N, C-alpha and C positions, 0 to 999 in steps of 0.2 A: 228641482223640477217635479212636476206633478206626475202621478201614475199615467194619466192620459197623454201627457207630453212624451213621457218615456216610451209609451206604446207606439207613438208615431215614429220615434227613432228606431226602435227595434223592427218595426215593419219595413222601414227603409233598408236596414242592415240585412234582414233575411231575404228581401227581394234582390238586393245586390249580390248577396252571397247565397245563392239558391241551393248550393250543395250542403249548406249548414242547416241542420234541423234543430229548432229550439226545444228545450226541455223546460218544464216548470222550474226546476232547480237552477238552471242556467239563467233564465229570465229573472228570477228572484235575486240571484247573486249579483248580476249586472245592475239591477235596479238599486239594491242596497249599497253598492259601491259607487254609483254615479248620481244618486238622487240629490246630493248637495250641490251639484253643478247647475249653473244657470242654463235654462233650456236653449236660449239663442246661441250661447257659446257651444253647448253640446251639439246642437244641430249643425253648426259650422264645422265642428271637428268631425262629425260623422260624415258629412258631405266630402270633406277633404280626404278622409281615410278611404271612403268608397272610391274616390277618383285616383288615389295613389297607391293603395295597397291591394295586392293580389289575394291576400288572405283575410279572413274574418278578424277584425281587430280585437285585441285583448283589452281588458279593463285598463291595464297600464298604458296601452297605446292611446286609448281614448282620453284618459286623464292627462297624459303628457301633451297631447295635441290641444286639449282644452286650456291647459296652463299656458302654452305658447300663445294661443289666441287671446286669452285674458290679459296676458302681460307681454306686450309687444317687445319690451326690452330683452326678452328671452331669445328673440330672433335676431337682434342686432349683433353684428360681429364685433370682435375686439378692435379691428382696424377701423370700423365705422365709429366706434367710441373714441378712438384716438383722434380721428378727424373732427369729431364734435368738440373735444377738448382743445385741439389746436385752433378751431374756429373761435371758441370762447377766449382763448389767449389773444388772438388777433383783434377781436372786437373790443375786449375790455382790458387786457393786460393785467398784471398783478396789482396795480394801484386800485383797480376796481374789482377786487377778488370776490366780494359779496355778490355783485351783479353777475359776474361770470359764473359763480356757483349756482345762482338762481336760474340762469340761462340753461346750464347743464341739467339741473334738477327738473325743469319743465319739460325737457326733451327726452331725458332718460334718467329716472330716479336711481337706477342701479349704478349708472356711471357716476352720478352724484355721490353715491356712497363710497365708491372707490376714490374719487377726487378728495372727498372729505377725509378719508383714511390716510391718504398720502399727504394731503395739504396742497391747495391750489398754488400757493406761493412757492412751495418746494418744487412742484411740477414746472412752474415758470422758470425757476432758477437752475434746474437740473439739466444735464446733458440729455438731449433726446435719445441718444443711443442707450443711455442708462434707464431713463424713466419710462419710456414707452413699452419696452418689454415687461417691465414691472406692472404697468397699467393693464396690459394685455393679460398677464397671468392672473392678477387679482380679479379682473372683470370676468374671466372665464370661471374662476372659482366661485365668485358671487352668483353668476348665472346658474351654475350647477346646483349650488345650495338652494337658490330660489326655486329653480325648476323642481327639485326634489320636494321641497316644502309645498309647492303649489299642487303637486300631484297627490299628496296625501289627503285622505278624507278627514273631516273634522274629528271623527271618532278615533282614528289612528293618531292624529295630532294630540288629542287629549290624553290618550293612553301613553304616548311617548313622553309628554310633558309630566304626567304623574310619575312615571318611572324615573325620569330625570330628577325630579324633586326628591323622590325616595332615596335615590343614590346619593344625592348631595347631603341629605339629612344623615344618612348612614356614615358618610365620610366625615361629617362634622362630629358625630358621636365618637367615631374612632379616634379622631384627632384629640378630643377632649379627654380620652382615657389614658 
C-alpha cells in the first residue's frame, strides 16, 4: 500500500478512535509493519475492526484480520470442511478420487492439503467416527499455521527463513563432526 493509501486508513482509525492521539513514531511503526498489505484488503480489515472493536487495533489485529480476508479458508470451520469432503465423496466417490480432490481444491485449498495428507481413498474407506475428528484436528492445525504465516510481514518471514537455514546448516555441520 502506498503512503497516501495508508494515510487514508489512519485518518479513519483516528476518527473512529478519537481518544487515541497519533504520534509520528506510532504512524511510522504502523506504516512499516502494514505497508506490504494490499490497500483494499487493509481497508476492509480496518472497516471491520472499527465496527467490531472497542479499542484501537494493534498491528497484529490488523494483520490477522487482513489474513482472514485475503484467505477465506481461514474463516471456514472444520465442520464446514467435513461437509465439503462428504459432498465430494457423494458426488465422486473414491473411483473418481482425482476429480473429488480437484473439487475440494477449488473450494478450499487448505482442505485439499488435509485431504491430500490423509489420502482421499483412505477417507472414503475409513470409519467416519475415526477419520472426521482427524480431519478436524489437522484442518485446525493447518489453519493456525497459515494464519500465523499470513500475519507475518515479508521482512520477518525472510529473517525467519534465514535463521532456519542457518540452524539447519549448523545441525548438518554438527552431524558431520
